[in-house]
C-alpha positions in Angstrom: -6.2 -24.8 -21.1 -9.2 -22.3 -20.4 -9.6 -20.8 -16.8 -12.6 -23.2 -15.3 -16.2 -20.9 -16.1 -17.0 -18.2 -13.4 -13.5 -17.7 -12.5 -11.2 -14.4 -13.3 -7.7 -14.3 -14.3 -5.8 -11.6 -13.3 -5.6 -9.8 -16.2 -9.9 -9.0 -15.7 -10.1 -5.6 -14.7 -13.2 -3.8 -13.0 -14.9 -1.2 -13.3 -16.1 1.2 -11.5 -19.9 1.3 -11.8 -22.4 4.5 -11.0 -25.8 3.0 -9.5 -29.2 4.5 -8.9 -31.4 2.5 -7.6 -35.5 1.9 -7.9 -35.4 3.6 -4.2 -33.0 6.4 -4.4 -29.5 5.6 -3.4 -26.7 6.8 -5.2 -23.9 4.0 -5.1 -20.4 4.2 -6.1 -19.8 0.2 -6.9 -16.7 -1.1 -8.4 -17.4 -4.9 -10.7 -16.2 -6.7 -13.7 -18.9 -6.0 -16.0 -23.3 -5.3 -15.5 -24.2 -9.0 -15.1 -21.8 -9.8 -12.0 -22.6 -6.0 -10.7 -27.1 -6.9 -10.8 -26.2 -10.0 -9.4 -24.1 -8.4 -6.6 -26.9 -5.5 -6.5 -30.2 -8.2 -6.7 -28.2 -10.0 -3.6 -28.1 -6.9 -1.5 -32.2 -6.2 -2.4 -31.0 -3.5 -4.7 -32.9 -2.6 -7.4 -31.2 -0.6 -10.4 -32.7 1.3 -11.8 -30.8 3.7 -14.1 -26.4 2.3 -14.3 -23.4 3.4 -15.8 -19.4 3.9 -16.3 -18.2 6.6 -14.1 -17.7 7.6 -16.9 -20.5 7.9 -18.2 -21.9 9.2 -14.4 -19.0 11.9 -15.1 -20.1 13.4 -18.4 -23.5 13.5 -18.4 -22.7 15.1 -14.4 -20.7 18.1 -16.9 -23.2 18.4 -19.0 -25.5 18.7 -17.1 -24.0 21.9 -15.0 -23.5 23.0 -18.2 -26.8 23.6 -19.2 -28.7 24.6 -15.9 -25.1 27.3 -15.6 -26.7 29.0 -19.0 -30.3 28.5 -17.6 -28.8 30.3 -14.3 -27.6 33.0 -17.0 -30.8 33.4 -18.7 -33.4 33.3 -15.7 -31.4 36.0 -13.3 -29.4 38.3 -16.2 -26.8 40.9 -14.3 -27.1 44.3 -14.7 -24.6 46.9 -15.6 -22.7 47.1 -12.1 -22.0 43.2 -12.2 -25.8 42.7 -9.7 -28.0 40.0 -9.9 -31.3 42.3 -11.3 -33.4 39.2 -9.7 
């Protein structure tokens, strides 16, 4: 017997999402899927500009931090005593 449409089974797992809205808010939201998440956001008058799973968000954040660290080393080299020159 199939569950009625719109009902969730006890085995459905919620996923944590990172949402960046058009108004600039950063939200951490749980939902079963992106469609459900979009409906809930719309009910709360938010328009998502970017939706990604928390795993994707953390991976992107780590990659950004690594790039920022490398750029900082390029533009702020240290002299022989270990002090920054700029």
